C-alpha positions in Angstrom: -4.1 0.7 4.1 -2.5 -1.9 1.7 -4.2 -5.2 1.8 -5.4 -8.6 0.0 -7.2 -11.6 1.3 -4.4 -13.7 0.0 -0.6 -13.6 0.5 2.3 -12.9 -1.9 0.3 -10.6 -4.1 2.6 -7.6 -3.5 1.1 -5.9 -0.6 4.4 -5.3 1.3 6.0 -4.3 -1.6 3.2 -1.2 -2.2 3.7 -0.4 1.7 7.7 -0.1 0.9 6.9 2.0 -2.3 4.6 4.4 -0.3 7.0 4.9 2.5 9.9 5.7 -0.1 7.5 8.1 -1.6 6.8 10.1 1.3 10.7 10.1 2.4 11.4 11.0 -1.2 8.9 14.0 -0.9 10.7 14.9 2.5 7.4 14.3 4.3 7.1 12.0 7.3 5.0 8.8 7.8 4.1 6.3 10.3 3.9 2.6 9.1 2.5 -0.5 10.8 3.6 -4.1 9.5 0.8 -6.5 10.5 2.8 -9.8 9.9 3.9 -10.6 13.4 6.1 -13.8 12.0 7.9 -12.8 9.0 7.9 -9.2 8.5 9.3 -7.7 5.4 8.1 -4.2 5.9 9.1 -3.1 9.2 12.7 -4.3 9.2 13.4 -1.9 6.2 12.1 1.2 7.9 13.5 0.9 11.4 12.2 3.5 13.7 9.4 4.6 11.4 7.3 1.1 11.1 6.1 -0.8 14.0 5.4 -4.7 13.9 2.1 -5.4 15.3 0.1 -8.5 16.0 -3.6 -7.9 15.4 -4.7 -11.2 17.0 -4.1 -9.5 20.3 -6.0 -6.6 21.8 -2.6 -4.9 22.6 -1.6 -5.1 18.9 -4.9 -3.7 17.9 -4.9 -0.8 20.3 -1.4 0.1 19.4 -2.3 0.4 15.5 -5.9 1.7 15.7 -5.0 4.6 18.3 -1.8 5.7 16.3 -3.7 5.8 13.1 -6.4 8.2 14.6 -3.9 10.6 15.6 -4.4 13.9 13.7 -0.8 14.9 13.3 -0.7 15.4 9.3 1.7 12.6 8.9 0.6 9.9 6.6 -0.2 6.5 8.1 0.6 3.5 6.0 -0.5 -0.3 7.2 0.9 -3.4 5.7 -2.0 -5.8 6.5 -1.1 -9.4 6.6 -3.3 -11.5 4.7 -4.2 -13.7 7.6 -5.4 -10.5 9.4 -7.6 -9.3 6.8 -11.1 -10.4 7.7 -10.2 -9.8 11.2 -9.0 -6.2 10.7 -11.9 -5.1 8.6 -14.3 -6.5 10.8 -12.8 -4.7 13.5 -13.0 -1.5 11.9 -16.6 -1.9 11.2 -17.1 -2.7 14.7 -15.8 0.1 16.4 -16.9 2.8 13.8 -13.2 3.6 12.8 -14.0 5.4 9.6 -16.4 7.8 11.2 -14.0 8.4 14.1 -11.3 9.1 11.7 -13.2 11.6 9.8 -14.2 13.2 12.7 -10.6 14.1 13.0 -10.1 15.1 9.5 -8.4 11.7 8.7 -9.4 10.3 5.7 -8.9 6.5 5.1 -8.0 5.0 1.6 -7.7 1.5 0.9 -5.3 -0.1 -1.7 -6.8 -3.6 -2.5 -4.4 -5.9 -4.1 -6.1 -8.1 -7.0 -4.8 -11.4 -7.9 -6.0 -13.9 -10.7 -7.8 -16.2 -8.1 -11.8 -16.6 -8.5 -12.3 -15.5 -5.0 -10.3 -12.1 -5.3 -13.0 -10.0 -7.0 -15.8 -11.4 -4.6 -13.9 -10.2 -1.7 -13.4 -6.9 -3.4 -16.8 -6.4 -3.6 -17.4 -7.4 -0.2 -15.1 -4.8 1.3 -16.6 -2.4 -1.4 -20.1 -3.0 0.2 -19.0 -2.9 4.0 -17.0 0.4 3.3 -18.9 1.9 0.7 -17.8 5.5 1.3 -14.1 4.7 1.5 -12.0 5.3 -1.7 -10.5 2.3 -2.8 -7.6 1.7 -5.2 -7.7 -1.5 -7.3 -3.8 -2.3 -7.2 -2.2 -4.9 -9.3 1.1 -6.1 -9.1 2.2 -7.7 -12.4 5.1 -9.1 -11.1 3.8 -10.5 -7.6 0.2 -11.6 -9.1 0.4 -11.7 -13.0 -2.9 -12.0 -14.8 -1.3 -12.6 -18.2 -2.9 -11.4 -21.8 -6.2 -11.4 -19.9 -5.4 -8.6 -17.5 -8.2 -5.8 -18.7 -10.7 -8.7 -18.9 -9.9 -9.9 -15.4 -9.8 -6.6 -13.8 -13.3 -5.7 -15.5 -15.0 -8.0 -12.9 -13.7 -6.1 -10.0 -15.4 -3.0 -8.4 -15.2 -0.1 -10.6 -12.3 1.6 -8.6 -9.6 3.6 -9.8 -6.2 1.6 -10.4 -2.8 1.4 -9.5 -0.3 -0.2 -11.6 3.1 -1.9 -10.0 5.0 -2.9 -13.1 6.7 -6.4 -13.3 10.6 -6.4 -13.0 13.1 -8.6 -14.7 14.4 -11.5 -12.3 17.9 -10.0 -12.0 16.7 -6.1 -11.5 14.3 -7.6 -9.0 16.8 -9.1 -6.8 18.5 -5.7 -6.3 15.3 -4.9 -4.4 15.9 -7.7 -1.8 18.4 -6.0 0.5 16.7 -4.6 3.9 19.1 -1.5 3.6 18.2 -0.5 0.2 16.5 2.7 0.4 14.4 3.5 -3.0 13.9 7.1 -2.2 17.6 7.7 -1.9 18.3 5.5 -4.6 16.7 7.8 -7.1 19.1 10.4 -6.1 22.3 8.7 -5.3 22.2 5.1 -7.0 25.1 2.6 -5.2 28.1 2.7 -7.1 28.5 -0.7 -7.2 25.3 -1.7 -8.7 25.3 -2.4 -12.4 24.3 0.4 -14.8 21.7 -2.0 -16.2 20.3 -2.8 -12.7 20.1 0.9 -12.0 18.5 1.9 -15.3 15.9 -0.9 -14.7 15.1 0.0 -11.2 14.7 3.7 -12.3 12.3 3.0 -15.3 10.2 0.8 -12.7 10.0 3.3 -9.8 9.6 6.5 -11.7 6.2 5.7 -13.1 4.9 4.3 -9.7 5.8 7.5 -7.8 4.1 9.5 -10.4 0.9 7.5 -10.1 1.2 8.2 -6.3 1.7 12.1 -7.1 -1.3 11.9 -9.6 -3.5 10.6 -7.0 -2.6 13.1 -4.5 -3.2 15.9 -6.8 -6.5 14.7 -7.8 -7.6 14.5 -4.2 -6.3 18.0 -3.3 -8.4 19.2 -6.4 -11.5 17.5 -5.3 -11.0 18.8 -1.9 -10.5 22.4 -3.1 -14.1 23.4 -2.9 -13.0 27.2 -3.3 -12.5 26.3 -7.2 -16.1 25.7 -7.6 
């Protein structure tokens, strides 16, 4: 669940990166874009990501019921900032985490930090509300830069493991904008009409992010491998 109480901090970018990571790993996933007005995530993965409106009961059912299907596929949520409070209140009220674990589904939250004073407080509120759910403190250096005080500012958040999304040069970042650009296929077959400099910049940005996703999966697998004890 990619989320933040504030907008424009890189939540949709993280959902996109996770989706392309699973495609690159030749695995399936199901995604949900909870921005009913200006979705960015859903148009990039037609047929894989559904646009939902969590202000409606129909939208809540469409997403929650699908998240609880134990089919072995990853479920990725791009949570619109305006639905943040509503969504986390809902999953507490209905016992979502307990229901998921009863089906061997383990929720993970990717909470996106930002430089506002309200962000650490929101992170602690969420950690206290869902203390058993693993949370990655995610920070996007391009969308929500902390500047030279990065480590000091992140230190006031709950002591979660961290996920870093690096900043991109402006010109390189523009290459990410086309809806039809698949980052997973880009690694295998970069567009021939793309500048070599831009290709190199995108690869140097993307590879460390995918490496962090892989490291997270490996750590979780080791922790769950009780036969090693």
